[in-house]
C-alpha positions in Angstrom: 4.9 43.6 15.4 6.8 40.4 15.0 5.3 38.5 18.0 1.7 39.7 16.7 2.5 37.9 13.5 3.9 34.8 15.1 0.9 34.6 17.3 -1.6 35.1 14.4 0.0 32.4 12.3 -0.1 30.0 15.4 -3.7 30.7 15.9 -4.5 30.3 12.3 -2.5 26.9 12.3 -4.2 25.7 15.3 -7.7 26.6 14.1 -7.0 24.4 10.8 -5.1 21.7 12.2 -7.2 20.7 15.2 -10.5 20.1 13.4 -8.7 18.4 10.5 -7.0 16.1 12.8 -10.1 15.2 14.5 -11.9 14.6 11.1 -8.8 12.5 9.8 -9.0 10.4 13.1 -12.8 9.8 12.7 -12.4 8.9 9.0 -9.5 6.5 9.8 -11.6 4.9 12.6 -14.6 4.4 10.3 -12.4 2.7 7.6 -11.0 0.4 10.1 -14.4 -0.5 11.5 -15.6 -1.1 8.0 -12.8 -3.8 7.7 -13.4 -5.3 11.0 -17.2 -5.6 10.1 -16.2 -7.3 6.8 -14.0 -9.6 8.6 -16.6 -10.5 11.1 -19.0 -11.2 8.3 -16.4 -13.3 6.6 -15.5 -15.3 9.8 -19.2 -15.8 10.5 -19.8 -17.2 7.0 -16.9 -19.4 7.2 -18.1 -20.7 10.7 -21.5 -21.5 9.2 -19.9 -23.2 6.3 -17.4 -25.1 8.4 -20.2 -26.2 10.8 -22.3 -27.5 8.0 -19.4 -29.4 6.4 -18.5 -30.9 9.8 -22.1 -31.8 10.4 -22.3 -33.5 7.0 -19.1 -35.4 7.3 -19.8 -36.4 10.9 -23.1 -37.7 9.8 -21.8 -39.8 6.9 -18.9 -41.0 9.3 -21.6 -42.0 11.8 -23.6 -43.8 9.2 -20.5 -45.5 8.0 -19.6 -46.7 11.3 -23.0 -47.9 12.1 -23.1 -50.0 9.0 -19.7 -51.7 9.8 -20.7 -52.3 13.6 -23.4 -54.6 12.5 -21.7 -56.1 9.5 -21.8 -59.9 9.5 -18.6 -61.5 10.5 -19.0 -64.0 7.3 -18.4 -60.9 5.1 -14.9 -60.6 5.9 -14.3 -64.0 4.0 -14.5 -64.4 0.3 -17.6 -66.8 0.4 -20.5 -66.2 2.6 -23.8 -68.3 3.3 -26.9 -67.1 1.5 -29.5 -65.5 3.7 -32.3 -67.6 5.1 -34.9 -65.5 3.2 -33.2 -65.8 -0.1 -35.7 -67.0 -2.6 -33.4 -69.5 -4.2 -32.3 -71.1 -0.9 -34.9 -73.7 -1.4 -33.2 -75.1 -4.3 -30.2 -76.4 -2.3 -27.2 -75.1 -0.4 -26.2 -71.6 -1.9 -23.1 -69.7 -1.2 -22.5 -66.1 -2.3 -19.3 -63.8 -2.8 -18.7 -61.5 0.0 -20.5 -58.1 -0.5 -16.9 -56.7 0.3 -15.4 -58.1 -2.9 -14.6 -54.9 -4.8 -11.2 -54.0 -6.4 -9.1 -52.3 -4.0 -8.5 -49.4 -6.4 -6.5 -47.1 -4.0 -3.8 -49.2 -2.4 -1.0 -49.4 -5.0 0.1 -45.9 -4.4 -0.3 -45.8 -0.7 1.6 -48.9 0.0 4.7 -47.9 -2.3 5.3 -45.0 0.2 5.6 -47.8 3.1 8.0 -50.1 1.0 8.8 -49.1 -2.6 11.7 -51.4 -2.9 9.6 -54.4 -1.8 6.2 -53.6 -3.5 6.2 -52.9 -7.2 3.5 -52.7 -9.7 1.8 -50.2 -11.9 -0.2 -47.3 -10.5 -4.0 -47.8 -10.7 -6.7 -45.1 -11.3 -8.7 -44.0 -8.3 -12.5 -44.3 -8.3 -14.7 -41.2 -9.3 -14.7 -38.9 -6.3 -17.0 -36.7 -4.6 -20.2 -38.8 -4.5 -22.3 -37.5 -1.4 -22.8 -40.3 1.1 -20.0 -42.6 -0.1 -17.1 -40.4 0.9 -15.7 -43.1 3.4 -16.5 -46.0 1.2 -14.4 -44.4 -1.7 -11.5 -43.9 1.0 -11.3 -47.5 1.8 -8.0 -49.3 1.2 -9.5 -52.7 2.0 -11.0 -55.2 4.7 -9.2 -57.7 6.7 -9.5 -60.5 9.3 -6.9 -61.7 11.7 -6.9 -64.9 14.0 -4.1 -64.2 16.4 -4.3 -67.8 17.7 -3.2 -69.3 14.0 -1.6 -66.1 12.8 -4.1 -66.3 9.8 -4.5 -63.2 7.7 -7.5 -63.3 5.4 -9.4 -60.7 3.3 -12.6 -60.8 1.2 -10.4 -60.6 -2.0 -9.0 -64.2 -1.7 -10.5 -65.5 -5.2 -7.9 -66.8 -7.8 -10.8 -66.2 -10.5 -10.1 -62.5 -10.3 -8.1 -60.9 -13.2 -4.4 -60.6 -12.8 -4.4 -56.7 -12.0 -6.8 -57.5 -9.0 -4.7 -60.2 -7.5 -1.7 -57.9 -7.7 -3.6 -55.3 -5.8 -4.5 -58.0 -3.4 -0.8 -59.0 -2.9 0.0 -55.4 -2.3 -2.7 -55.2 0.4 -1.5 -58.5 2.0 1.9 -57.3 2.4 0.7 -54.1 3.9 -1.3 -56.0 6.3 1.6 -58.3 7.5 4.2 -55.6 7.6 2.2 -52.6 9.0 -1.2 -53.1 10.1 -1.1 -56.5 12.2 2.1 -55.3 14.0 0.3 -52.1 15.1 -2.8 -54.1 16.2 -0.8 -56.4 18.3 0.8 -53.5 19.9 -2.4 -51.8 20.4 -4.2 -54.7 22.0 -1.2 -55.7 24.0 -1.3 -59.3 22.4 1.7 -61.6 23.6 2.4 -64.7 21.6 0.6 -67.9 22.8 -1.4 -65.8 25.3 -4.9 -65.0 23.9 -7.0 -64.2 27.1 -10.2 -62.5 25.8 -10.9 -60.8 29.0 -7.5 -59.2 29.2 -7.7 -58.0 25.7 -11.3 -56.4 26.2 -10.1 -54.8 29.3 -6.9 -53.4 27.7 -8.7 -51.8 24.6 -11.8 -50.8 26.7 -14.4 -51.4 24.2 -18.1 -52.5 24.5 -20.1 -55.1 23.0 -22.6 -54.2 20.3 -24.5 -57.5 19.6 -24.7 -61.1 20.7 -26.3 -64.0 19.0 -26.1 -67.8 18.2 -25.0 -69.4 15.0 -25.2 -73.1 14.1 -21.8 -74.6 14.2 -22.4 -76.6 11.1 -22.7 -73.5 9.0 -19.7 -71.9 10.6 -17.6 -74.9 9.7 -19.0 -75.2 6.3 -17.9 -71.6 5.6 -14.5 -72.3 6.9 -14.1 -75.2 4.6 -15.3 -73.1 1.6 -12.9 -70.4 2.4 -10.0 -72.9 2.7 -9.3 -71.9 6.4 -6.8 -74.1 8.5 -8.2 -77.1 10.4 -6.5 -75.4 13.5 -9.0 -72.6 13.3 -12.0 -75.0 13.4 -10.4 -76.7 16.3 -11.0 -73.7 18.5 -14.8 -73.6 18.0 -17.0 -74.8 20.9 -18.4 -78.3 20.8 -21.9 -77.4 21.3 -24.3 -77.2 18.1 -24.9 -73.4 18.5 -21.7 -71.2 18.8 -22.2 -67.9 20.8 -21.0 -64.9 18.8 -20.4 -61.4 20.2 -19.5 -58.3 18.2 -17.6 -55.5 20.0 -17.4 -51.7 19.1 -14.6 -50.4 16.8 -11.3 -49.1 17.9 -9.3 -46.8 15.7 -5.5 -46.3 15.2 -3.7 -43.9 13.2 -0.8 -44.9 11.2 1.9 -42.6 9.5 4.2 -44.3 7.0 6.7 -41.8 5.1 4.4 -38.9 5.6 1.3 -40.9 4.4 -1.5 -41.3 6.9 -3.9 -44.2 7.3 -6.7 -45.0 9.8 -7.0 -48.6 10.8 -10.4 -49.6 12.4 -10.8 -53.0 13.9 -13.4 -55.0 16.2 -13.1 -58.0 18.2 -15.5 -61.0 17.5 -15.7 -63.7 20.0 -16.7 -67.2 18.7 -17.1 -68.9 22.2 -13.4 -68.6 23.3 -12.1 -67.9 19.9 -10.8 -64.3 19.2 -11.0 -62.7 15.7 -10.0 -59.4 14.6 -12.0 -57.9 11.8 -11.5 -54.3 10.4 -10.7 -52.1 7.6 -8.1 -49.6 6.5 -8.8 -45.9 5.2 -6.3 -43.9 3.4 -6.2 -40.1 4.7 -5.0 -39.1 1.4 -7.9 -40.4 -0.4 -10.2 -38.9 2.2 -8.7 -35.5 1.5 -9.3 -36.0 -2.2 -12.8 -37.2 -1.6 -13.8 -34.5 0.8 -12.3 -31.8 -1.3 -14.4 -32.8 -4.2 -17.4 -32.7 -1.9 -16.5 -29.3 -0.5 -16.6 -27.7 -3.9 -20.3 -27.0 -3.6 -19.7 -24.8 -0.4 -16.6 -22.8 -1.9 -17.4 -18.9 -1.4 -16.3 -16.5 -3.9 -13.6 -14.9 -1.8 -11.4 -17.9 -1.1 -11.2 -21.8 -0.7 -12.3 -23.9 2.1 -9.8 -26.9 2.5 -9.3 -30.0 4.7 -5.6 -30.2 5.4 -3.1 -31.6 7.8 -3.8 -30.1 11.2 -1.2 -27.7 12.3 -0.2 -27.9 16.0 -2.7 -26.4 18.2 -5.6 -26.3 15.7 -8.9 -27.9 16.0 -9.3 -31.4 14.3 -12.4 -32.4 12.6 -13.4 -35.4 14.6 -12.1 -38.8 15.8 -10.2 -40.6 14.4 -9.2 -38.0 11.9 -7.3 -36.1 14.4 -4.6 -35.0 12.0 -6.9 -33.1 9.7 -8.6 -29.8 10.2 -11.0 -27.5 8.0 -9.1 -24.3 6.8 -9.8 -21.3 4.9 -7.4 -19.9 2.1 -8.5 -16.3 0.9 -7.9 -15.5 -2.7 -4.8 -13.3 -3.3 -7.1 -10.6 -4.9 -9.2 -10.4 -1.7 -12.5 -9.8 -3.4 -14.5 -9.7 -0.1 -12.4 -6.5 0.9 -12.3 -4.8 -2.5 -14.8 -2.3 -1.3 -12.9 -1.6 1.8 -9.5 -1.1 -0.2 -11.4 1.2 -2.6 -12.8 3.2 0.4 -9.3 3.2 2.0 -7.6 4.5 -1.1 -10.2 7.3 -1.4 -9.6 8.2 2.1 -5.8 8.4 1.8 -6.1 10.3 -1.4 -8.3 12.8 0.3 -6.0 12.8 3.1 -2.9 13.5 0.9 -4.8 16.2 -1.1 -6.0 17.9 2.1 -2.5 17.7 3.5 -1.2 19.3 0.2 -4.0 21.9 0.3 -3.3 22.9 4.0 0.3 23.0 3.4 0.0 25.3 0.5 -2.4 27.4 2.3 0.0 27.7 5.4 2.9 28.5 3.1 0.8 31.1 1.2 -0.5 32.5 4.4 3.1 32.6 5.7 4.3 34.4 2.6 1.3 37.0 2.8 2.1 37.7 6.5 5.8 38.1 5.8 5.1 40.1 2.8 2.8 42.3 4.7 5.2 42.6 7.3 7.9 43.5 4.8 5.7 46.1 2.9 4.9 47.8 6.4 8.5 48.0 7.2 9.3 49.5 3.8 6.4 52.0 4.1 7.7 53.1 7.4 11.0 53.6 5.8 9.7 55.4 2.9 7.7 57.8 5.0 11.0 58.4 6.9 12.8 58.9 3.7 10.3 61.2 2.2 10.3 63.2 5.3 13.9 63.6 5.1 13.8 64.3 1.4 11.2 67.1 2.0 12.8 68.5 5.1 16.4 69.0 3.5 15.0 71.2 0.5 12.5 72.9 2.6 15.3 74.0 5.2 17.5 75.3 2.5 14.6 77.3 0.8 13.7 78.7 4.3 17.3 79.7 5.0 17.8 81.4 1.8 14.5 83.1 1.9 15.1 84.5 5.5 18.7 85.8 4.4 17.2 87.5 1.4 14.4 88.9 3.6 16.8 90.2 6.2 19.1 91.7 3.5 22.0 89.6 4.7 22.8 88.5 1.0 23.4 91.8 -0.6 25.1 91.5 -4.0 24.3 87.6 -3.9 20.6 87.7 -4.5 20.8 86.1 -8.0 22.8 83.2 -6.6 20.4 82.7 -3.6 17.6 82.9 -6.0 19.1 80.2 -8.1 19.7 77.9 -4.9 15.9 78.4 -4.0 14.8 77.6 -7.7 17.0 74.5 -7.7 15.6 73.2 -4.4 12.1 73.9 -5.6 12.8 71.8 -8.8 13.9 69.1 -6.3 10.9 69.4 -4.5 8.7 69.2 -7.5 10.6 66.1 -8.9 10.2 64.3 -5.7 6.5 64.9 -5.6 6.1 64.2 -9.2 7.7 60.6 -8.7 5.4 59.8 -5.8 2.3 61.0 -7.9 3.5 59.0 -10.9 3.9 55.8 -8.9 0.6 56.4 -7.3 -1.1 56.7 -10.6 0.7 53.5 -11.9 -0.6 51.6 -9.1 -4.2 52.7 -9.6 -3.7 52.0 -13.5 -4.2 55.8 -14.3 -0.7 56.6 -15.8 -1.6 57.6 -19.3 1.2 57.7 -21.7 1.1 59.3 -25.3 3.3 57.2 -27.6 4.7 58.3 -30.8 7.6 57.5 -33.0 10.8 59.0 -31.5 14.3 59.1 -32.5 15.9 57.3 -29.7 19.3 59.0 -30.0 18.2 62.6 -30.3 15.9 62.2 -27.3 18.5 60.7 -25.1 21.0 63.3 -26.3 18.6 66.3 -25.9 17.8 65.0 -22.4 21.3 64.5 -21.2 22.3 68.1 -22.5 19.6 69.6 -20.7 20.8 68.1 -17.3 24.5 68.6 -18.0 24.8 71.7 -16.0 22.9 70.4 -13.0 25.2 67.1 -13.2 28.5 68.9 -13.7 27.4 71.4 -10.8 27.2 68.2 -8.5 30.7 67.1 -9.8 29.5 64.3 -12.2 30.8 64.0 -15.8 28.4 63.1 -18.7 29.5 61.0 -21.7 26.9 60.2 -24.5 27.9 57.8 -27.3 25.4 56.8 -30.1 26.4 54.2 -32.8 23.0 54.6 -34.5 19.7 56.5 -34.6 17.0 54.0 -34.2 13.2 54.9 -34.1 11.2 53.7 -31.3 7.5 54.1 -30.3 7.2 55.5 -26.9 6.4 58.4 -24.7 9.2 61.0 -24.6 8.4 62.7 -21.4 8.1 59.5 -19.4 11.6 58.5 -20.7 13.2 61.9 -19.9 11.9 61.2 -16.3 13.7 57.8 -16.5 16.8 59.5 -17.4 16.4 62.1 -14.7 15.9 59.2 -11.9 19.2 57.6 -13.1 21.2 60.8 -13.1 19.7 61.6 -9.5 21.0 58.1 -8.4 24.3 58.6 -10.0 24.8 61.8 -8.2 23.7 60.4 -4.7 25.8 57.2 -4.9 28.7 58.7 -7.0 29.8 61.1 -4.3 33.4 60.2 -2.9 34.4 58.5 -6.0 37.3 59.8 -8.0 36.2 61.4 -11.3 32.5 60.1 -11.1 31.2 59.5 -14.6 27.8 58.7 -16.1 28.0 57.1 -19.5 25.1 56.7 -22.0 25.7 54.2 -25.0 23.3 53.5 -27.6 23.4 51.1 -30.3 20.9 48.7 -32.2 20.7 45.2 -33.9 18.3 44.0 -36.5 15.2 44.3 -34.3 16.0 46.3 -31.2 17.4 49.5 -30.0 19.6 49.1 -27.0 20.7 51.9 -24.5 23.1 51.1 -21.7 23.5 53.6 -18.8 26.6 53.1 -16.6 28.0 55.0 -13.7 31.4 54.1 -12.0 30.0 54.5 -8.5 30.3 51.8 -5.8 27.7 49.6 -7.4 25.4 47.4 -5.4 26.0 44.2 -3.3 25.7 40.8 -5.2 23.0 39.7 -2.9 20.9 43.0 -3.6 20.8 42.6 -7.2 17.5 40.7 -7.4 15.8 43.4 -5.2 16.7 46.6 -7.0 13.5 47.0 -8.8 11.3 46.4 -5.7 9.3 49.4 -4.5 10.9 51.0 -1.4 14.0 49.0 -1.6 17.2 50.9 -0.8 20.7 49.2 -0.5 22.3 49.0 2.9 21.1 49.4 6.6 18.5 52.1 7.3 20.4 53.2 10.4 23.9 53.5 8.8 23.0 54.5 5.2 24.5 57.9 4.2 22.5 58.4 0.8 19.1 59.8 1.0 15.9 58.6 -1.2 12.4 57.1 -1.4 13.4 53.8 -2.7 10.9 54.4 -5.7 13.3 55.6 -8.3 14.4 52.2 -9.9 10.9 50.8 -9.3 9.4 53.6 -11.1 12.0 53.3 -13.9 11.0 49.7 -14.5 7.3 50.5 -14.5 7.7 53.3 -17.0 9.8 51.4 -19.4 7.6 48.4 -19.4 4.4 50.4 -19.9 6.4 52.0 -23.0 6.8 48.4 -24.3 10.5 48.3 -23.5 12.5 45.9 -21.2 15.1 46.7 -18.5 17.7 44.5 -16.8 20.9 44.7 -14.8 23.7 44.9 -17.3 27.0 43.4 -16.2 29.7 45.9 -15.9 33.1 45.5 -17.4 34.9 46.5 -14.3 34.6 45.4 -10.8 32.8 48.3 -9.6 30.0 50.4 -11.1 26.4 50.0 -12.0 24.7 49.6 -15.3 21.2 49.1 -16.9 20.3 48.0 -20.2 17.2 49.4 -21.9 15.8 47.4 -24.9 13.0 48.8 -27.3 11.6 47.3 -30.4 12.6 49.3 -33.5 9.9 50.8 -35.7 
């Protein structure tokens, strides 16, 4: 039976757990697949946006580079000649300001990072950022021209008519060129003092010619005079009336000064054998500001697209901004995955609920199986006990009847009839107990309640059983401190008293001076009856089980007392159906057994 229960429970466990595990596994995979699809969608959107941003910036950078490639070499000086098609050229010689003469707004903060102790001045405001098509123009620090043969450095801003603040910015820019840009340029082109071979320089920097044309020598000298250039510079011009001028493509260098990055672009300009370096400086910091303003229109709802310093191993945007990359920073609330998190929370809530439900059902199933097994065992013990209880009186009745029939009990007929009558009553009470319990189980145990004098009922019942108790060696003591009225069925209470007397006889054998005591008292609301015997009592571990049906103390194989195990269970049922309460009463001595019955007074 035990192994059959184990196998049944194991089969039930497997039938429930295996399909449930498969469903949970599939559900978990579905949730993870949903997240993966969301992430793929996110990265796809980011790649699309990144590609669009890269294309726009690259297009703007290409347009800016092309514009600077063909820029006139005159523009790098403060004064430039008017174009030949200018409508006012016919009125006389006209000179114009360089189109590059703008205020170098950005340079003050950048140069302070390079040499703050040398370059002092008030911080100036940057121009308005974010204008599409002017990102790189807004990042310019300034333009410059360098003549390696005369060591002259000039800019388009050399005009004393400018306000003081502009002249201060020009001073900062000049210092930056002298201290940082020109030394870097010389290192890049491998310039050696007093050795200015154009061919060697071109081969070293590996650039190509963009444009070649001829310019009148007179105009070039005139512009040099207007811009106050050194006579030594003019001495390097060819003696012919037309001077051959060539523009070469830009070369770019990256500078880093105290964690501040700059991009320096320069080109070679050849006037015959004369070498000029013309170029510009772009601040990477300003480019980040300008680009980030431009990126605002592309920002998705679930994060921010940023252009930041490129971490090692990452992909840069394009040359020469190799230290920058486009990155994505998701919002902390992760709105894109909100649906996934909600679905995941519902899934795990369902898993926890299902686990709790399965655990509860398994525990309940286990308890049912154990209870059923225990009940089957108790029923077997009950059948065995009932068989023994029936067999003993029947054997006695049969023996006394045979002796009377054979005439072996002459002169003792009355005693033998008394024995037969006593055993018959014993059988009747046993059968009546079983029938009463069956009626209680079916809900057919009908009581006729009425007002009863509790003390008189107990005394009358005790006295009626006194002869039987004393005949079995049991002393009876009844003590009543009051005579309360209760509402109950008298016959059922008498049956309770009989069952307790029968138990006292069974378990009191072998005790010196066995005694059963009935003590009745009352309080303001209740009538209380305590029934105590000085027998061996019950073990402490069996106390919670004494009112269970079919329960008997001790081991079935070694138990000396007979009984069905229904006595106290029937007592509890009858008392509760009469509106009373019963509990185990603590005894004053170490041994013995006592029950306390409580009824509401009428």
